[in-house]
Phi, psi and omega in degrees: 000142176298127184300337182268351184282144176227155178249131180285131178234131176262117187243128177282124183246016177292129177290146182236131176265121181258123181299129182085353181239311180114202185284130175234123176275161177261095178266159185230137176254019182291144178284110184291349176278344180253324185243135172269107189265125175250110182273131182219150175290156180292146176278352176281103187295341180294332175292338185285349173275353183273051181233159177296327180296315179290325177299310180300317179296320180292317175301316180299317181293323185271328187241004181288176190291336181279168179292106189294146175304318188292326178288328174291321177297316178298315181299319177296315182297316183293320177300317179296315181295320179292319180299325183265007176069030181286138177296138180260052181268294189229132182231154174235138176241110176270109190105049185289344181055230182264014166106345187301318182296321179295319180294321179294320177297329181293344174291342188239323186258148180289326180225138178223132172248119181259120187240138174205154177276344188271111183296322183296321179293313180299320178302316181293318180300319179292323175296317178299319179298325178276010181062032170266112183299136180244114184284151173204164182245147166238159179229132179218121181056037179080359180256130181265140178234142179264140180222165171233133178281124180222160174279131179300144177301142179095342178280131178275084185295341179284357173283347187258139170237128179261139180225138170268112182226143176249008173201177178257108182284157181300324185276012179300332178094184182250148183227147174288335185214131177232126178247116181258102190244003179238031177301331182282349182233011173268149181290327187229080185302320185298329178296327176279319185296318185295342180260357185302315185299335181285345184271337192255145177291168184299330182252010185275184186227137173246131176242127177246123180245133182211136172254012186231036173093358182275078180259187183303317182297321181278330181282321187308318179296339184267317186246356186294341179287333182250338186233143174265134177282131184236359176160163180226143169226163176234152182225117179269131181209168180252135178228114184053045180063017174249134177290128177231161177228123175262133176266126185243112181250145182248144184216147176227156180293145178291000000 
């Protein structure tokens, strides 16, 4: 080989947080005299949530001093489930984040499975479940405040099981209630949507929440063959001091 020749190599340098292990960087032992290495971030946008910044932002949204979006969403969902006579046996939360929503559901359901693809989020949720305080910062008028995420007194946190999943496996089981709350941050929403009907019992309820246009009209062509649309609500909330509106649609099996 020509001593001056080099081979171009594209190397992904996005750090990965591994559940139960922690942060792992992508190091390379390639001989730079032989290989010309071009480092680039992963095109998998889901890895971009595996940062301390996103963790802090998510903790602040869920456990911060203001009335969190997720607690309001759970309240609306529980009202809908109760009104429709849904069994309060087993619930699943797709998009569990750092756990607040799953803990809120545990106030009402006997079993809750909190699912997220983000290992760093699930790691924090499991620590909070074990009553290990997880610190985070909030900022108001340029002033930073320190907080700790904790499970509210009276919540039976042992009712919750957290799972890191990047898809819906066949063996996930059946639930009386499914709340799909991260449709706006998964890379392939349709891949999750087409499997929703398999997760819910014949008399159960599916709730899909979106602030990015996933309303009944957009969802029906994807899930309408297996699920009947049964209603819509809206939720106004604030995100980083910006007013947002989440569209909440309800579905049941045909």
